[in-house]
All heavy atoms as a GROMACS GRO file, in nm:
protein
  587
    1MET      N    1  -0.805   1.148  -0.544
    1MET     CA    2  -0.836   1.033  -0.623
    1MET      C    3  -0.855   0.915  -0.528
    1MET      O    4  -0.776   0.894  -0.437
    1MET     CB    5  -0.720   1.006  -0.720
    1MET     CG    6  -0.737   0.882  -0.802
    1MET     SD    7  -0.602   0.853  -0.917
    1MET     CE    8  -0.629   0.987  -1.030
    2LEU      N    9  -0.959   0.840  -0.549
    2LEU     CA   10  -0.988   0.721  -0.470
    2LEU      C   11  -0.960   0.598  -0.556
    2LEU      O   12  -1.016   0.585  -0.666
    2LEU     CB   13  -1.135   0.721  -0.425
    2LEU     CG   14  -1.186   0.596  -0.356
    2LEU    CD1   15  -1.109   0.570  -0.226
    2LEU    CD2   16  -1.335   0.611  -0.327
    3LEU      N   17  -0.873   0.510  -0.507
    3LEU     CA   18  -0.839   0.388  -0.580
    3LEU      C   19  -0.866   0.267  -0.490
    3LEU      O   20  -0.816   0.260  -0.379
    3LEU     CB   21  -0.691   0.388  -0.621
    3LEU     CG   22  -0.648   0.500  -0.713
    3LEU    CD1   23  -0.496   0.503  -0.726
    3LEU    CD2   24  -0.713   0.482  -0.849
    4ASP      N   25  -0.946   0.174  -0.540
    4ASP     CA   26  -0.979   0.054  -0.466
    4ASP      C   27  -0.920  -0.066  -0.539
    4ASP      O   28  -0.966  -0.103  -0.647
    4ASP     CB   29  -1.130   0.041  -0.454
    4ASP     CG   30  -1.174  -0.078  -0.370
    4ASP    OD1   31  -1.090  -0.137  -0.300
    4ASP    OD2   32  -1.293  -0.114  -0.376
    5GLU      N   33  -0.817  -0.125  -0.480
    5GLU     CA   34  -0.749  -0.243  -0.534
    5GLU      C   35  -0.707  -0.227  -0.681
    5GLU      O   36  -0.744  -0.308  -0.766
    5GLU     CB   37  -0.840  -0.367  -0.521
    5GLU     CG   38  -0.875  -0.402  -0.379
    5GLU     CD   39  -0.760  -0.454  -0.296
    5GLU    OE1   40  -0.653  -0.488  -0.352
    5GLU    OE2   41  -0.775  -0.459  -0.174
    6PRO      N   42  -0.628  -0.125  -0.712
    6PRO     CA   43  -0.590  -0.104  -0.852
    6PRO      C   44  -0.504  -0.215  -0.912
    6PRO      O   45  -0.496  -0.228  -1.034
    6PRO     CB   46  -0.514   0.028  -0.849
    6PRO     CG   47  -0.462   0.038  -0.710
    6PRO     CD   48  -0.568  -0.026  -0.624
    7SER      N   49  -0.444  -0.300  -0.828
    7SER     CA   50  -0.359  -0.407  -0.882
    7SER      C   51  -0.430  -0.542  -0.889
    7SER      O   52  -0.372  -0.639  -0.939
    7SER     CB   53  -0.232  -0.421  -0.796
    7SER     OG   54  -0.264  -0.473  -0.668
    8LEU      N   55  -0.553  -0.548  -0.842
    8LEU     CA   56  -0.625  -0.676  -0.834
    8LEU      C   57  -0.637  -0.742  -0.971
    8LEU      O   58  -0.687  -0.684  -1.067
    8LEU     CB   59  -0.765  -0.653  -0.776
    8LEU     CG   60  -0.849  -0.779  -0.750
    8LEU    CD1   61  -0.783  -0.864  -0.641
    8LEU    CD2   62  -0.989  -0.740  -0.708
    9GLY      N   63  -0.586  -0.865  -0.980
    9GLY     CA   64  -0.599  -0.945  -1.102
    9GLY      C   65  -0.503  -0.911  -1.214
    9GLY      O   66  -0.514  -0.965  -1.322
   10LEU      N   67  -0.409  -0.821  -1.188
   10LEU     CA   68  -0.316  -0.780  -1.294
   10LEU      C   69  -0.186  -0.859  -1.287
   10LEU      O   70  -0.142  -0.902  -1.181
   10LEU     CB   71  -0.283  -0.631  -1.280
   10LEU     CG   72  -0.401  -0.535  -1.291
   10LEU    CD1   73  -0.352  -0.392  -1.270
   10LEU    CD2   74  -0.471  -0.548  -1.424
   11ALA      N   75  -0.122  -0.875  -1.401
   11ALA     CA   76   0.009  -0.939  -1.408
   11ALA      C   77   0.111  -0.852  -1.334
   11ALA      O   78   0.096  -0.729  -1.330
   11ALA     CB   79   0.051  -0.956  -1.554
   12PRO      N   80   0.214  -0.913  -1.276
   12PRO     CA   81   0.312  -0.837  -1.200
   12PRO      C   82   0.373  -0.718  -1.277
   12PRO      O   83   0.392  -0.611  -1.220
   12PRO     CB   84   0.420  -0.941  -1.166
   12PRO     CG   85   0.344  -1.069  -1.161
   12PRO     CD   86   0.240  -1.058  -1.269
   13LYS      N   87   0.400  -0.736  -1.404
   13LYS     CA   88   0.458  -0.627  -1.484
   13LYS      C   89   0.361  -0.509  -1.492
   13LYS      O   90   0.401  -0.393  -1.483
   13LYS     CB   91   0.494  -0.676  -1.624
   13LYS     CG   92   0.562  -0.572  -1.709
   13LYS     CD   93   0.604  -0.628  -1.843
   13LYS     CE   94   0.673  -0.522  -1.927
   13LYS     NZ   95   0.717  -0.572  -2.055
   14ILE      N   96   0.234  -0.538  -1.510
   14ILE     CA   97   0.133  -0.434  -1.518
   14ILE      C   98   0.116  -0.367  -1.381
   14ILE      O   99   0.099  -0.245  -1.372
   14ILE     CB  100  -0.001  -0.489  -1.570
   14ILE    CG1  101   0.014  -0.554  -1.706
   14ILE    CG2  102  -0.108  -0.380  -1.574
   14ILE    CD1  103   0.067  -0.460  -1.815
   15CYS      N  104   0.120  -0.447  -1.274
   15CYS     CA  105   0.112  -0.391  -1.138
   15CYS      C  106   0.221  -0.289  -1.115
   15CYS      O  107   0.196  -0.181  -1.060
   15CYS     CB  108   0.122  -0.501  -1.033
   15CYS     SG  109  -0.022  -0.606  -1.022
   16THR      N  110   0.342  -0.320  -1.158
   16THR     CA  111   0.454  -0.226  -1.144
   16THR      C  112   0.423  -0.096  -1.217
   16THR      O  113   0.446   0.013  -1.164
   16THR     CB  114   0.583  -0.289  -1.200
   16THR    OG1  115   0.613  -0.407  -1.124
   16THR    CG2  116   0.700  -0.193  -1.192
   17GLN      N  117   0.368  -0.106  -1.336
   17GLN     CA  118   0.333   0.014  -1.412
   17GLN      C  119   0.223   0.094  -1.342
   17GLN      O  120   0.228   0.217  -1.339
   17GLN     CB  121   0.290  -0.024  -1.554
   17GLN     CG  122   0.401  -0.081  -1.637
   17GLN     CD  123   0.354  -0.135  -1.771
   17GLN    OE1  124   0.235  -0.152  -1.796
   17GLN    NE2  125   0.450  -0.163  -1.859
   18VAL      N  126   0.125   0.025  -1.286
   18VAL     CA  127   0.016   0.093  -1.215
   18VAL      C  128   0.072   0.168  -1.094
   18VAL      O  129   0.040   0.286  -1.072
   18VAL     CB  130  -0.094  -0.007  -1.173
   18VAL    CG1  131  -0.191   0.056  -1.074
   18VAL    CG2  132  -0.168  -0.058  -1.295
   19PHE      N  133   0.157   0.101  -1.016
   19PHE     CA  134   0.211   0.167  -0.897
   19PHE      C  135   0.307   0.281  -0.935
   19PHE      O  136   0.313   0.382  -0.864
   19PHE     CB  137   0.279   0.065  -0.805
   19PHE     CG  138   0.180  -0.020  -0.730
   19PHE    CD1  139   0.178  -0.156  -0.746
   19PHE    CD2  140   0.086   0.038  -0.644
   19PHE    CE1  141   0.086  -0.234  -0.678
   19PHE    CE2  142  -0.007  -0.039  -0.576
   19PHE     CZ  143  -0.006  -0.177  -0.593
   20ASP      N  144   0.377   0.267  -1.044
   20ASP     CA  145   0.461   0.378  -1.093
   20ASP      C  146   0.376   0.498  -1.131
   20ASP      O  147   0.412   0.612  -1.102
   20ASP     CB  148   0.546   0.334  -1.212
   20ASP     CG  149   0.662   0.242  -1.174
   20ASP    OD1  150   0.692   0.230  -1.053
   20ASP    OD2  151   0.720   0.181  -1.266
   21LEU      N  152   0.262   0.473  -1.194
   21LEU     CA  153   0.170   0.581  -1.231
   21LEU      C  154   0.113   0.649  -1.107
   21LEU      O  155   0.105   0.772  -1.100
   21LEU     CB  156   0.057   0.527  -1.319
   21LEU     CG  157  -0.050   0.627  -1.362
   21LEU    CD1  158   0.011   0.743  -1.439
   21LEU    CD2  159  -0.155   0.558  -1.445
   22ILE      N  160   0.074   0.569  -1.007
   22ILE     CA  161   0.023   0.626  -0.883
   22ILE      C  162   0.131   0.711  -0.816
   22ILE      O  163   0.103   0.822  -0.768
   22ILE     CB  164  -0.025   0.514  -0.788
   22ILE    CG1  165  -0.146   0.441  -0.849
   22ILE    CG2  166  -0.061   0.571  -0.650
   22ILE    CD1  167  -0.183   0.312  -0.776
   23SER      N  168   0.253   0.662  -0.815
   23SER     CA  169   0.365   0.738  -0.758
   23SER      C  170   0.385   0.870  -0.832
   23SER      O  171   0.409   0.974  -0.771
   23SER     CB  172   0.492   0.653  -0.763
   23SER     OG  173   0.600   0.724  -0.708
   24ASP      N  174   0.374   0.866  -0.964
   24ASP     CA  175   0.388   0.987  -1.045
   24ASP      C  176   0.278   1.088  -1.012
   24ASP      O  177   0.303   1.207  -0.996
   24ASP     CB  178   0.385   0.951  -1.194
   24ASP     CG  179   0.407   1.072  -1.284
   24ASP    OD1  180   0.509   1.142  -1.265
   24ASP    OD2  181   0.322   1.096  -1.371
   25LEU      N  182   0.155   1.040  -1.000
   25LEU     CA  183   0.043   1.127  -0.964
   25LEU      C  184   0.064   1.190  -0.827
   25LEU      O  185   0.040   1.309  -0.807
   25LEU     CB  186  -0.089   1.050  -0.966
   25LEU     CG  187  -0.139   1.008  -1.104
   25LEU    CD1  188  -0.255   0.910  -1.090
   25LEU    CD2  189  -0.182   1.130  -1.184
   26LYS      N  190   0.112   1.111  -0.733
   26LYS     CA  191   0.141   1.163  -0.599
   26LYS      C  192   0.249   1.271  -0.607
   26LYS      O  193   0.238   1.376  -0.544
   26LYS     CB  194   0.186   1.049  -0.507
   26LYS     CG  195   0.222   1.098  -0.369
   26LYS     CD  196   0.278   0.986  -0.283
   26LYS     CE  197   0.326   1.045  -0.151
   26LYS     NZ  198   0.400   0.951  -0.071
   27GLY      N  199   0.350   1.246  -0.687
   27GLY     CA  200   0.458   1.342  -0.704
   27GLY      C  201   0.413   1.474  -0.766
   27GLY      O  202   0.475   1.578  -0.745
   28ARG      N  203   0.303   1.469  -0.838
   28ARG     CA  204   0.247   1.590  -0.899
   28ARG      C  205   0.150   1.663  -0.806
   28ARG      O  206   0.086   1.760  -0.846
   28ARG     CB  207   0.176   1.555  -1.030
   28ARG     CG  208   0.269   1.505  -1.137
   28ARG     CD  209   0.190   1.456  -1.256
   28ARG     NE  210   0.277   1.394  -1.353
   28ARG     CZ  211   0.280   1.426  -1.480
   28ARG    NH1  212   0.201   1.520  -1.528
   28ARG    NH2  213   0.360   1.363  -1.562
   29GLY      N  214   0.135   1.609  -0.684
   29GLY     CA  215   0.051   1.675  -0.586
   29GLY      C  216  -0.091   1.623  -0.573
   29GLY      O  217  -0.171   1.680  -0.500
   30THR      N  218  -0.123   1.514  -0.641
   30THR     CA  219  -0.256   1.457  -0.633
   30THR      C  220  -0.273   1.386  -0.498
   30THR      O  221  -0.188   1.305  -0.459
   30THR     CB  222  -0.280   1.355  -0.746
   30THR    OG1  223  -0.261   1.421  -0.871
   30THR    CG2  224  -0.419   1.297  -0.741
   31THR      N  225  -0.380   1.416  -0.429
   31THR     CA  226  -0.412   1.345  -0.306
   31THR      C  227  -0.478   1.214  -0.344
   31THR      O  228  -0.570   1.210  -0.425
   31THR     CB  229  -0.509   1.428  -0.218
   31THR    OG1  230  -0.444   1.550  -0.185
   31THR    CG2  231  -0.546   1.353  -0.092
   32ILE      N  232  -0.430   1.104  -0.283
   32ILE     CA  233  -0.478   0.971  -0.321
   32ILE      C  234  -0.520   0.895  -0.195
   32ILE      O  235  -0.445   0.890  -0.098
   32ILE     CB  236  -0.367   0.892  -0.395
   32ILE    CG1  237  -0.326   0.967  -0.521
   32ILE    CG2  238  -0.415   0.750  -0.427
   32ILE    CD1  239  -0.200   0.914  -0.586
   33LEU      N  240  -0.638   0.838  -0.200
   33LEU     CA  241  -0.685   0.746  -0.097
   33LEU      C  242  -0.681   0.608  -0.162
   33LEU      O  243  -0.753   0.583  -0.260
   33LEU     CB  244  -0.826   0.780  -0.051
   33LEU     CG  245  -0.889   0.687   0.052
   33LEU    CD1  246  -0.806   0.682   0.179
   33LEU    CD2  247  -1.031   0.730   0.082
   34LEU      N  248  -0.596   0.520  -0.109
   34LEU     CA  249  -0.570   0.391  -0.172
   34LEU      C  250  -0.610   0.277  -0.079
   34LEU      O  251  -0.564   0.271   0.035
   34LEU     CB  252  -0.420   0.381  -0.204
   34LEU     CG  253  -0.366   0.250  -0.259
   34LEU    CD1  254  -0.424   0.222  -0.396
   34LEU    CD2  255  -0.214   0.255  -0.265
   35ALA      N  256  -0.696   0.189  -0.127
   35ALA     CA  257  -0.726   0.064  -0.058
   35ALA      C  258  -0.659  -0.046  -0.141
   35ALA      O  259  -0.689  -0.064  -0.259
   35ALA     CB  260  -0.877   0.041  -0.052
   36GLU      N  261  -0.564  -0.117  -0.080
   36GLU     CA  262  -0.481  -0.211  -0.157
   36GLU      C  263  -0.436  -0.326  -0.068
   36GLU      O  264  -0.392  -0.304   0.045
   36GLU     CB  265  -0.360  -0.136  -0.213
   36GLU     CG  266  -0.258  -0.220  -0.285
   36GLU     CD  267  -0.314  -0.293  -0.406
   36GLU    OE1  268  -0.378  -0.227  -0.491
   36GLU    OE2  269  -0.294  -0.413  -0.416
   37GLN      N  270  -0.445  -0.450  -0.120
   37GLN     CA  271  -0.399  -0.567  -0.046
   37GLN      C  272  -0.247  -0.585  -0.052
   37GLN      O  273  -0.190  -0.650   0.034
   37GLN     CB  274  -0.467  -0.693  -0.099
   37GLN     CG  275  -0.612  -0.700  -0.060
   37GLN     CD  276  -0.675  -0.832  -0.098
   37GLN    OE1  277  -0.609  -0.936  -0.102
   37GLN    NE2  278  -0.803  -0.829  -0.125
   38ASN      N  279  -0.183  -0.528  -0.152
   38ASN     CA  280  -0.038  -0.537  -0.163
   38ASN      C  281   0.023  -0.438  -0.064
   38ASN      O  282   0.048  -0.322  -0.094
   38ASN     CB  283   0.006  -0.506  -0.306
   38ASN     CG  284   0.154  -0.525  -0.326
   38ASN    OD1  285   0.235  -0.511  -0.235
   38ASN    ND2  286   0.193  -0.556  -0.449
   39ALA      N  287   0.044  -0.487   0.060
   39ALA     CA  288   0.087  -0.401   0.170
   39ALA      C  289   0.220  -0.332   0.141
   39ALA      O  290   0.236  -0.213   0.169
   39ALA     CB  291   0.097  -0.481   0.299
   40ARG      N  292   0.314  -0.404   0.085
   40ARG     CA  293   0.446  -0.344   0.059
   40ARG      C  294   0.437  -0.224  -0.036
   40ARG      O  295   0.494  -0.119  -0.010
   40ARG     CB  296   0.543  -0.448   0.004
   40ARG     CG  297   0.583  -0.552   0.105
   40ARG     CD  298   0.705  -0.630   0.061
   40ARG     NE  299   0.728  -0.745   0.146
   40ARG     CZ  300   0.781  -0.741   0.266
   40ARG    NH1  301   0.818  -0.626   0.316
   40ARG    NH2  302   0.799  -0.851   0.335
   41GLU      N  303   0.366  -0.241  -0.145
   41GLU     CA  304   0.354  -0.131  -0.242
   41GLU      C  305   0.271  -0.017  -0.185
   41GLU      O  306   0.304   0.100  -0.205
   41GLU     CB  307   0.294  -0.181  -0.373
   41GLU     CG  308   0.390  -0.261  -0.458
   41GLU     CD  309   0.511  -0.180  -0.504
   41GLU    OE1  310   0.498  -0.060  -0.532
   41GLU    OE2  311   0.619  -0.239  -0.512
   42ALA      N  312   0.162  -0.051  -0.117
   42ALA     CA  313   0.077   0.054  -0.059
   42ALA      C  314   0.155   0.137   0.042
   42ALA      O  315   0.148   0.260   0.040
   42ALA     CB  316  -0.046  -0.008   0.006
   43LEU      N  317   0.231   0.072   0.129
   43LEU     CA  318   0.308   0.145   0.229
   43LEU      C  319   0.424   0.222   0.167
   43LEU      O  320   0.463   0.327   0.217
   43LEU     CB  321   0.358   0.050   0.338
   43LEU     CG  322   0.249  -0.005   0.429
   43LEU    CD1  323   0.304  -0.115   0.519
   43LEU    CD2  324   0.184   0.105   0.511
   44ARG      N  325   0.476   0.173   0.056
   44ARG     CA  326   0.583   0.246  -0.014
   44ARG      C  327   0.530   0.378  -0.069
   44ARG      O  328   0.600   0.479  -0.068
   44ARG     CB  329   0.638   0.159  -0.129
   44ARG     CG  330   0.752   0.225  -0.206
   44ARG     CD  331   0.799   0.137  -0.320
   44ARG     NE  332   0.701   0.123  -0.426
   44ARG     CZ  333   0.680   0.212  -0.523
   44ARG    NH1  334   0.748   0.324  -0.527
   44ARG    NH2  335   0.590   0.188  -0.616
   45LEU      N  336   0.405   0.380  -0.111
   45LEU     CA  337   0.346   0.499  -0.171
   45LEU      C  338   0.285   0.594  -0.068
   45LEU      O  339   0.275   0.714  -0.093
   45LEU     CB  340   0.236   0.459  -0.269
   45LEU     CG  341   0.281   0.387  -0.395
   45LEU    CD1  342   0.160   0.332  -0.470
   45LEU    CD2  343   0.360   0.481  -0.484
   46ALA      N  344   0.243   0.541   0.044
   46ALA     CA  345   0.163   0.618   0.140
   46ALA      C  346   0.249   0.708   0.229
   46ALA      O  347   0.365   0.681   0.255
   46ALA     CB  348   0.083   0.522   0.227
   47ASP      N  349   0.183   0.813   0.278
   47ASP     CA  350   0.240   0.896   0.384
   47ASP      C  351   0.192   0.845   0.518
   47ASP      O  352   0.267   0.837   0.614
   47ASP     CB  353   0.198   1.042   0.367
   47ASP     CG  354   0.251   1.102   0.238
   47ASP    OD1  355   0.370   1.081   0.207
   47ASP    OD2  356   0.174   1.169   0.167
   48PHE      N  357   0.062   0.810   0.526
   48PHE     CA  358  -0.001   0.761   0.648
   48PHE      C  359  -0.086   0.641   0.610
   48PHE      O  360  -0.140   0.636   0.500
   48PHE     CB  361  -0.090   0.871   0.708
   48PHE     CG  362  -0.139   0.839   0.846
   48PHE    CD1  363  -0.063   0.872   0.957
   48PHE    CD2  364  -0.259   0.774   0.866
   48PHE    CE1  365  -0.107   0.842   1.085
   48PHE    CE2  366  -0.304   0.742   0.994
   48PHE     CZ  367  -0.228   0.778   1.104
   49ALA      N  368  -0.097   0.545   0.700
   49ALA     CA  369  -0.171   0.424   0.665
   49ALA      C  370  -0.253   0.372   0.782
   49ALA      O  371  -0.214   0.385   0.898
   49ALA     CB  372  -0.074   0.315   0.620
   50TYR      N  373  -0.365   0.312   0.746
   50TYR     CA  374  -0.445   0.230   0.836
   50TYR      C  375  -0.432   0.089   0.780
   50TYR      O  376  -0.463   0.066   0.662
   50TYR     CB  377  -0.592   0.271   0.835
   50TYR     CG  378  -0.617   0.406   0.899
   50TYR    CD1  379  -0.617   0.521   0.823
   50TYR    CD2  380  -0.639   0.416   1.036
   50TYR    CE1  381  -0.639   0.645   0.880
   50TYR    CE2  382  -0.661   0.540   1.094
   50TYR     CZ  383  -0.661   0.654   1.016
   50TYR     OH  384  -0.683   0.776   1.073
   51VAL      N  385  -0.387  -0.005   0.860
   51VAL     CA  386  -0.368  -0.142   0.815
   51VAL      C  387  -0.479  -0.228   0.876
   51VAL      O  388  -0.492  -0.235   0.998
   51VAL     CB  389  -0.230  -0.197   0.856
   51VAL    CG1  390  -0.214  -0.342   0.812
   51VAL    CG2  391  -0.119  -0.110   0.800
   52LEU      N  392  -0.559  -0.290   0.789
   52LEU     CA  393  -0.665  -0.379   0.834
   52LEU      C  394  -0.622  -0.523   0.812
   52LEU      O  395  -0.563  -0.556   0.710
   52LEU     CB  396  -0.794  -0.352   0.756
   52LEU     CG  397  -0.850  -0.211   0.766
   52LEU    CD1  398  -0.974  -0.199   0.677
   52LEU    CD2  399  -0.884  -0.175   0.908
   53ASN      N  400  -0.652  -0.607   0.909
   53ASN     CA  401  -0.624  -0.749   0.898
   53ASN      C  402  -0.750  -0.822   0.941
   53ASN      O  403  -0.795  -0.807   1.055
   53ASN     CB  404  -0.505  -0.787   0.985
   53ASN     CG  405  -0.455  -0.927   0.958
   53ASN    OD1  406  -0.506  -0.995   0.871
   53ASN    ND2  407  -0.356  -0.970   1.033
   54SER      N  408  -0.810  -0.896   0.850
   54SER     CA  409  -0.937  -0.966   0.874
   54SER      C  410  -1.045  -0.870   0.921
   54SER      O  411  -1.124  -0.902   1.009
   54SER     CB  412  -0.918  -1.079   0.976
   54SER     OG  413  -0.825  -1.173   0.928
   55GLY      N  414  -1.045  -0.750   0.866
   55GLY     CA  415  -1.147  -0.650   0.897
   55GLY      C  416  -1.124  -0.572   1.024
   55GLY      O  417  -1.204  -0.487   1.060
   56ASN      N  418  -1.016  -0.600   1.093
   56ASN     CA  419  -0.984  -0.530   1.218
   56ASN      C  420  -0.862  -0.440   1.199
   56ASN      O  421  -0.771  -0.474   1.124
   56ASN     CB  422  -0.955  -0.631   1.330
   56ASN     CG  423  -1.074  -0.717   1.362
   56ASN    OD1  424  -1.183  -0.666   1.387
   56ASN    ND2  425  -1.055  -0.848   1.360
   57LEU      N  426  -0.863  -0.328   1.269
   57LEU     CA  427  -0.750  -0.237   1.263
   57LEU      C  428  -0.629  -0.302   1.328
   57LEU      O  429  -0.630  -0.331   1.448
   57LEU     CB  430  -0.784  -0.104   1.331
   57LEU     CG  431  -0.677   0.004   1.326
   57LEU    CD1  432  -0.649   0.046   1.182
   57LEU    CD2  433  -0.720   0.124   1.408
   58ALA      N  434  -0.526  -0.332   1.248
   58ALA     CA  435  -0.406  -0.397   1.298
   58ALA      C  436  -0.298  -0.295   1.333
   58ALA      O  437  -0.217  -0.318   1.423
   58ALA     CB  438  -0.351  -0.493   1.193
   59ALA      N  439  -0.298  -0.181   1.263
   59ALA     CA  440  -0.198  -0.078   1.289
   59ALA      C  441  -0.240   0.049   1.217
   59ALA      O  442  -0.316   0.046   1.121
   59ALA     CB  443  -0.061  -0.124   1.239
   60LYS      N  444  -0.186   0.160   1.265
   60LYS     CA  445  -0.204   0.287   1.196
   60LYS      C  446  -0.084   0.373   1.230
   60LYS      O  447  -0.021   0.357   1.334
   60LYS     CB  448  -0.334   0.357   1.235
   60LYS     CG  449  -0.338   0.407   1.378
   60LYS     CD  450  -0.468   0.480   1.403
   60LYS     CE  451  -0.470   0.530   1.548
   60LYS     NZ  452  -0.591   0.607   1.577
   61GLY      N  453  -0.050   0.461   1.136
   61GLY     CA  454   0.060   0.551   1.161
   61GLY      C  455   0.136   0.586   1.035
   61GLY      O  456   0.090   0.563   0.923
   62ASP      N  457   0.252   0.642   1.055
   62ASP     CA  458   0.342   0.680   0.946
   62ASP      C  459   0.373   0.556   0.862
   62ASP      O  460   0.416   0.453   0.915
   62ASP     CB  461   0.469   0.740   1.007
   62ASP     CG  462   0.570   0.774   0.903
   62ASP    OD1  463   0.554   0.878   0.837
   62ASP    OD2  464   0.665   0.694   0.885
   63ALA      N  465   0.350   0.564   0.733
   63ALA     CA  466   0.366   0.448   0.645
   63ALA      C  467   0.508   0.394   0.644
   63ALA      O  468   0.528   0.272   0.642
   63ALA     CB  469   0.320   0.482   0.504
   64ALA      N  470   0.607   0.482   0.647
   64ALA     CA  471   0.747   0.435   0.647
   64ALA      C  472   0.777   0.355   0.773
   64ALA      O  473   0.846   0.253   0.767
   64ALA     CB  474   0.842   0.553   0.633
   65THR      N  475   0.725   0.399   0.885
   65THR     CA  476   0.746   0.327   1.011
   65THR      C  477   0.677   0.192   1.007
   65THR      O  478   0.736   0.090   1.045
   65THR     CB  479   0.693   0.410   1.130
   65THR    OG1  480   0.761   0.536   1.133
   65THR    CG2  481   0.714   0.338   1.262
   66LEU      N  482   0.553   0.189   0.960
   66LEU     CA  483   0.481   0.062   0.949
   66LEU      C  484   0.549  -0.032   0.852
   66LEU      O  485   0.561  -0.152   0.878
   66LEU     CB  486   0.336   0.086   0.905
   66LEU     CG  487   0.248   0.163   1.004
   66LEU    CD1  488   0.111   0.188   0.943
   66LEU    CD2  489   0.236   0.090   1.136
   67GLY      N  490   0.595   0.020   0.739
   67GLY     CA  491   0.664  -0.062   0.640
   67GLY      C  492   0.794  -0.120   0.692
   67GLY      O  493   0.839  -0.225   0.646
   68GLY      N  494   0.855  -0.054   0.789
   68GLY     CA  495   0.980  -0.102   0.848
   68GLY      C  496   0.959  -0.195   0.966
   68GLY      O  497   1.057  -0.247   1.022
   69ASP      N  498   0.835  -0.218   1.004
   69ASP     CA  499   0.803  -0.306   1.117
   69ASP      C  500   0.802  -0.450   1.065
   69ASP      O  501   0.704  -0.495   1.005
   69ASP     CB  502   0.668  -0.267   1.175
   69ASP     CG  503   0.627  -0.348   1.296
   69ASP    OD1  504   0.672  -0.464   1.311
   69ASP    OD2  505   0.546  -0.296   1.376
   70ARG      N  506   0.911  -0.522   1.088
   70ARG     CA  507   0.925  -0.657   1.032
   70ARG      C  508   0.816  -0.753   1.080
   70ARG      O  509   0.765  -0.832   1.002
   70ARG     CB  510   1.063  -0.714   1.065
   70ARG     CG  511   1.175  -0.638   0.996
   70ARG     CD  512   1.306  -0.700   1.021
   70ARG     NE  513   1.313  -0.824   0.944
   70ARG     CZ  514   1.413  -0.907   0.944
   70ARG    NH1  515   1.519  -0.880   1.017
   70ARG    NH2  516   1.412  -1.017   0.873
   71GLU      N  517   0.779  -0.741   1.206
   71GLU     CA  518   0.676  -0.830   1.259
   71GLU      C  519   0.541  -0.804   1.190
   71GLU      O  520   0.472  -0.897   1.149
   71GLU     CB  521   0.660  -0.810   1.410
   71GLU     CG  522   0.561  -0.904   1.475
   71GLU     CD  523   0.553  -0.885   1.625
   71GLU    OE1  524   0.654  -0.847   1.688
   71GLU    OE2  525   0.443  -0.909   1.680
   72LEU      N  526   0.505  -0.678   1.173
   72LEU     CA  527   0.381  -0.643   1.106
   72LEU      C  528   0.384  -0.689   0.960
   72LEU      O  529   0.288  -0.748   0.910
   72LEU     CB  530   0.355  -0.493   1.113
   72LEU     CG  531   0.231  -0.442   1.038
   72LEU    CD1  532   0.104  -0.500   1.099
   72LEU    CD2  533   0.228  -0.290   1.037
   73MET      N  534   0.494  -0.664   0.891
   73MET     CA  535   0.504  -0.702   0.750
   73MET      C  536   0.500  -0.854   0.733
   73MET      O  537   0.439  -0.904   0.639
   73MET     CB  538   0.630  -0.644   0.686
   73MET     CG  539   0.627  -0.491   0.676
   73MET     SD  540   0.477  -0.425   0.597
   73MET     CE  541   0.496  -0.487   0.432
   74THR      N  542   0.560  -0.928   0.824
   74THR     CA  543   0.552  -1.074   0.820
   74THR      C  544   0.408  -1.120   0.839
   74THR      O  545   0.359  -1.209   0.770
   74THR     CB  546   0.644  -1.138   0.926
   74THR    OG1  547   0.779  -1.101   0.899
   74THR    CG2  548   0.634  -1.290   0.926
   75GLN      N  549   0.338  -1.056   0.933
   75GLN     CA  550   0.199  -1.089   0.959
   75GLN      C  551   0.113  -1.061   0.834
   75GLN      O  552   0.026  -1.140   0.801
   75GLN     CB  553   0.147  -1.007   1.076
   75GLN     CG  554   0.003  -1.030   1.110
   75GLN     CD  555  -0.045  -0.935   1.221
   75GLN    OE1  556   0.027  -0.851   1.269
   75GLN    NE2  557  -0.170  -0.951   1.260
   76LEU      N  558   0.139  -0.951   0.767
   76LEU     CA  559   0.057  -0.912   0.653
   76LEU      C  560   0.091  -0.987   0.525
   76LEU      O  561   0.003  -1.016   0.445
   76LEU     CB  562   0.072  -0.761   0.627
   76LEU     CG  563   0.019  -0.670   0.736
   76LEU    CD1  564   0.053  -0.526   0.704
   76LEU    CD2  565  -0.131  -0.688   0.753
   77THR      N  566   0.219  -1.015   0.504
   77THR     CA  567   0.262  -1.073   0.376
   77THR      C  568   0.300  -1.221   0.386
   77THR      O  569   0.312  -1.287   0.284
   77THR     CB  570   0.382  -0.997   0.319
   77THR    OG1  571   0.495  -1.015   0.406
   77THR    CG2  572   0.352  -0.848   0.304
   78GLY      N  573   0.325  -1.268   0.507
   78GLY     CA  574   0.369  -1.406   0.524
   78GLY      C  575   0.516  -1.425   0.489
   78GLY      O  576   0.567  -1.536   0.489
   79VAL      N  577   0.585  -1.314   0.461
   79VAL     CA  578   0.727  -1.319   0.424
   79VAL      C  579   0.803  -1.230   0.522
   79VAL      O  580   0.766  -1.116   0.544
   79VAL     CB  581   0.747  -1.268   0.280
   79VAL    CG1  582   0.895  -1.270   0.243
   79VAL    CG2  583   0.666  -1.350   0.182
   80GLY      N  584   0.911  -1.283   0.579
   80GLY     CA  585   0.990  -1.207   0.676
   80GLY      C  586   1.086  -1.110   0.616
   80GLY      O  587   1.102  -1.088   0.503
   0.00000   0.00000   0.00000
């Protein structure tokens, strides 16, 4: 399944439901290619990630490792 910005323009409550649904699909064995600006949620769902920043490859690797990189997450989200 290919998803391009599934949370774009949605209320936070709806975004949570969308990401829960994506997580459920993943749990059922569905392969998902996700393009998403919400880095925290995308990395929470992903096994492997390519992180783009201003169109340039900023990082790639195991999503859990990238999600735990405080410097990278601060750069992407503006929140430490």
